[in-house]
C-alpha positions in Angstrom: -0.4 0.2 0.0 1.4 3.5 -0.7 2.1 5.9 1.8 -0.1 8.4 0.5 -3.0 5.6 0.7 -1.7 5.0 4.3 -2.2 8.7 5.3 -6.0 8.8 3.9 -6.9 5.5 5.9 -5.4 7.5 8.9 -7.1 10.6 8.3 -10.3 8.5 7.9 -9.8 6.8 11.6 -9.1 10.0 13.0 -12.3 11.3 11.5 -14.6 8.5 13.0 -12.5 7.8 16.2 -14.7 11.0 18.3 -17.7 9.0 17.2 -16.9 5.5 18.6 -17.9 6.7 22.3 -14.3 5.1 24.1 -13.2 7.3 27.3 -11.3 10.4 27.2 -8.0 9.1 28.3 -8.4 6.4 25.4 -8.8 9.1 22.6 -6.0 10.9 23.5 -4.0 7.8 23.5 -5.0 6.8 20.0 -4.7 10.3 19.0 -1.1 10.7 19.9 -0.2 7.4 18.2 -2.0 8.5 15.0 -0.8 11.8 15.0 2.8 9.9 15.4 2.1 7.5 12.5 0.5 10.1 10.2 4.1 12.5 10.9 5.8 9.0 9.9 4.3 8.2 6.7 4.6 11.9 5.9 8.5 11.7 6.1 8.6 8.1 4.6 6.5 9.7 1.7 8.7 12.2 0.9 11.4 10.1 0.6 9.9 7.6 -1.6 10.6 9.9 -5.0 14.2 10.4 -4.6 14.7 6.7 -4.1 13.0 6.1 -7.6 14.9 8.2 -9.3 18.1 6.8 -7.6 16.9 3.6 -9.4 15.6 4.6 -12.5 18.4 4.5 -15.6 20.0 7.5 -16.9 18.5 8.7 -20.1 21.0 8.1 -23.2 21.7 10.6 -25.4 21.5 10.1 -29.2 24.1 11.8 -31.3 22.8 14.1 -34.2 25.5 12.4 -36.4 25.0 9.0 -37.0 28.1 6.7 -37.4 27.0 5.3 -41.3 26.8 9.2 -42.2 30.4 10.0 -41.0 
């Protein structure tokens, strides 16, 4: 699952958490845990494109003059 999808899922959990009826102390613990998860996945999602770019092969430029013309 991509980090962006996980962030959307965590946002949905935060949205419905207030309607589940947990005691206030449990809500605080859940919000802290979800906040830490959101921070971690946000940080990791910012790192993902750099890894993908590093693994991609470098583009090869073609010479304007081919060897058969020279």
